[in-house]
C-alpha positions in Angstrom: 113.3 70.4 246.5 115.8 67.3 247.6 114.0 65.3 245.3 114.6 67.6 242.2 118.2 68.0 243.5 118.6 64.3 243.0 117.4 64.2 240.1 119.2 66.7 238.9 122.3 65.3 240.1 121.5 61.3 238.5 121.1 63.0 235.3 124.1 64.7 235.3 126.0 61.8 236.6 124.7 59.1 234.4 126.7 60.3 231.0 129.9 59.9 233.3 128.6 56.5 234.7 130.0 53.3 234.1 128.3 50.1 233.7 124.5 52.0 233.6 125.5 54.6 231.1 128.1 53.1 229.0 128.6 49.2 229.0 130.8 49.6 226.7 133.4 50.6 228.9 136.5 48.2 228.6 137.9 47.2 231.9 141.6 46.5 232.9 144.9 48.3 232.4 145.4 47.0 228.9 142.0 48.1 227.2 142.6 51.5 229.2 146.1 51.7 227.4 144.9 51.0 224.0 141.8 53.4 223.5 139.5 50.5 224.9 139.7 48.8 221.4 140.1 44.9 222.6 137.4 42.9 221.4 139.7 41.1 219.3 141.5 39.9 222.2 142.0 36.7 224.2 143.0 38.2 227.6 141.7 37.1 231.2 139.8 40.6 230.8 137.7 39.3 228.1 135.5 38.1 230.8 134.4 42.3 230.9 135.2 43.3 227.3 134.3 40.4 224.9 132.8 37.0 226.5 134.0 35.2 223.0 137.5 36.3 224.3 137.2 34.0 227.1 138.1 31.0 225.0 141.4 31.4 224.5 142.5 31.8 227.9 144.2 28.4 228.8 144.1 28.3 232.2 141.7 29.3 235.1 142.2 33.3 236.5 141.6 36.1 238.4 141.7 39.6 237.5 141.1 43.0 239.7 141.0 46.4 238.3 140.5 50.0 239.0 140.1 53.6 237.4 140.0 56.9 238.8 138.1 59.0 235.8 139.5 62.5 235.5 141.2 62.3 238.5 137.8 63.2 240.5 136.8 61.7 244.1 133.4 59.9 243.4 134.3 59.2 240.0 136.2 55.2 241.3 135.6 52.5 239.1 136.5 48.7 240.9 136.3 45.3 238.9 137.1 41.7 240.2 136.4 38.8 238.2 137.6 34.9 237.3 137.5 32.6 234.7 137.7 28.8 234.4 137.8 26.6 231.6 136.1 23.4 231.5 135.9 20.3 228.7 132.1 21.8 228.4 133.5 25.5 227.8 134.9 28.8 229.1 133.0 29.9 232.5 133.1 33.8 233.8 132.0 35.6 236.8 132.5 38.8 237.0 131.7 42.1 239.4 131.7 46.0 239.2 130.8 49.2 240.7 130.9 52.8 240.0 130.5 55.7 242.3 130.4 56.8 246.1 128.4 56.3 249.4 125.7 59.3 247.7 125.5 57.6 244.0 126.6 53.8 243.3 126.0 51.6 240.3 126.7 48.2 240.6 127.1 45.3 237.9 127.1 41.3 238.5 127.8 39.9 234.9 128.2 35.5 234.0 129.6 34.6 230.7 130.1 31.4 229.0 132.3 30.9 225.6 133.0 28.3 223.7 135.4 27.5 220.5 134.0 25.8 217.1 136.6 24.4 215.6 140.0 26.7 215.5 139.3 29.7 214.0 135.7 30.6 215.6 134.7 31.4 219.4 131.2 33.0 220.2 130.4 33.9 223.9 127.2 35.3 225.8 126.9 37.1 228.9 123.9 38.1 231.5 124.2 41.6 233.4 122.3 42.7 236.9 122.6 46.1 237.1 121.9 48.2 240.3 121.3 52.0 240.8 121.2 53.0 244.3 120.8 56.7 245.3 120.5 56.4 249.5 116.8 57.9 250.2 115.9 57.3 247.0 115.8 53.8 246.6 117.1 52.0 243.9 116.4 50.7 240.8 117.4 47.4 238.8 117.2 45.3 235.4 118.6 42.4 234.0 120.3 42.2 230.3 122.1 40.3 228.1 124.9 40.6 225.5 126.9 38.3 223.1 130.2 38.1 221.3 132.2 36.1 218.5 135.8 36.7 217.2 137.2 34.8 214.0 140.3 34.4 212.8 140.6 33.7 208.9 144.7 33.9 209.2 147.0 33.6 212.3 147.5 37.0 212.2 144.3 38.2 211.6 141.1 38.8 213.7 137.6 40.1 213.3 135.3 40.7 216.6 131.5 41.3 216.7 130.1 42.5 220.0 126.4 43.7 220.7 125.0 44.5 224.0 121.4 45.3 225.3 119.4 44.2 222.1 116.5 44.1 223.8 116.5 47.7 224.8 116.1 46.9 229.4 115.2 49.8 230.5 115.9 51.1 234.5 112.3 52.2 234.9 109.6 53.3 232.7 108.7 56.0 234.3 110.4 58.3 233.3 111.8 55.6 231.2 115.4 55.2 231.7 117.1 52.5 229.0 120.1 51.0 228.8 122.2 51.6 226.0 122.0 49.1 223.2 125.0 49.2 220.9 126.9 46.8 218.1 130.6 46.9 218.0 133.0 45.5 215.1 136.8 45.2 215.5 139.8 44.1 213.8 143.1 43.4 215.1 146.5 42.4 213.0 149.5 41.1 214.6 152.6 41.0 212.2 155.0 39.7 214.6 157.8 40.9 216.1 155.8 41.5 219.2 153.3 43.9 217.1 149.5 44.3 217.5 147.4 47.0 216.1 143.6 47.0 217.1 140.7 49.1 215.4 137.3 49.1 216.9 134.1 51.0 215.5 130.6 51.2 218.0 127.2 52.0 217.6 124.6 52.7 219.6 121.4 54.4 219.5 121.4 57.6 221.4 125.2 58.3 220.1 127.2 58.9 217.0 129.5 56.2 215.8 132.6 55.8 217.6 135.7 54.9 216.7 138.8 53.5 218.8 142.5 52.6 217.7 145.3 51.2 219.8 149.1 49.6 219.2 150.8 47.7 221.3 154.7 46.4 221.1 156.4 43.8 223.1 159.8 45.3 224.1 160.7 42.6 226.1 158.8 39.1 226.3 157.9 40.1 230.0 157.6 44.2 228.8 154.9 45.6 226.4 154.1 49.3 225.3 151.0 50.6 224.5 149.2 53.6 222.8 145.7 54.3 221.9 143.2 56.6 220.8 139.2 56.8 221.3 136.8 59.5 219.6 133.6 60.9 221.2 135.1 62.4 223.7 138.4 61.8 222.0 141.3 61.0 223.9 145.0 59.8 224.2 145.8 56.3 225.7 149.2 55.2 226.8 150.7 52.4 229.2 152.6 49.5 229.9 152.0 46.0 230.5 154.3 43.6 232.9 154.4 40.1 233.1 156.7 38.0 236.0 155.7 34.0 236.0 151.4 34.0 236.7 151.1 37.4 237.3 150.2 40.3 234.8 150.6 44.3 236.3 148.8 46.3 233.4 149.4 50.6 234.3 147.8 52.6 231.8 146.7 56.8 231.7 144.4 58.6 229.6 144.2 61.8 228.4 141.6 64.4 227.9 142.1 67.9 226.7 139.6 69.5 229.0 138.5 66.7 231.7 142.2 65.8 232.1 143.8 62.4 233.7 142.5 59.1 234.5 144.5 56.7 235.8 143.7 52.7 235.3 145.6 49.7 237.0 144.8 46.0 236.5 146.2 42.8 237.8 145.4 39.0 236.7 146.4 35.8 238.0 146.8 32.3 236.5 145.2 30.1 238.9 147.0 27.2 237.0 150.1 26.5 234.7 150.5 29.4 232.7 151.8 29.8 229.0 153.2 32.6 227.0 150.7 35.7 226.9 149.3 35.5 223.7 149.6 39.5 223.1 153.2 38.9 223.0 153.9 35.5 221.4 151.1 35.0 218.5 148.1 36.3 217.4 146.1 37.9 220.5 
């Protein structure tokens, strides 16, 4: 009976889990406020959201973030990451976890990105994922992903992201396959501190998912954001504040039936910092 209860609990929790059930879940308060429509962005959180975006970061940086899904204890997600630009390209290392003592997901990723000319950036990432349930052991696997960002003109960006194209699984009997998905995105920066984003995602076991976001920099150091994500339909909003080398992003999403999910993201530039691309130029 205990084994059966554990299996039922795992089956119920997987749809809401973090890294294992949906690596499509974007990280950071900015992502949460924009409805997770962030594939085209080149901020420090690109390490988690689209490795190709790391190439747009001019300095080394560290990020730290947390989300409490639907304000439920045990539905917490935390992450930490580091970005390092070099003459050979941009490197990143990040870790995240989801859950609590009786059910925990852990996810470590390494990423690399490089610019090819002034218009194209490509990135790859390798993922090590672990699912642990005390008393029942743990399962782990390796998988990979890739991303690309292309900006034909200064105001427009096009991005693509693929995760787990090899369809790796946590176990074979029963087979617990990691999600495999392809995502495409556009962003438009008309100037005057405005940014519009649009993103679509398609996985093998779910329908088409649409995300949209809007950001407006009312001051060089302060941005307001809003977004929407379908399936399940949820509304998003938040703000971002910059002070010298520090950026703080606060956000919350609202689902009509499941409730509110607050998020916070903090990034710190370890070297000299230029103006954040979200307010001064195409993101």
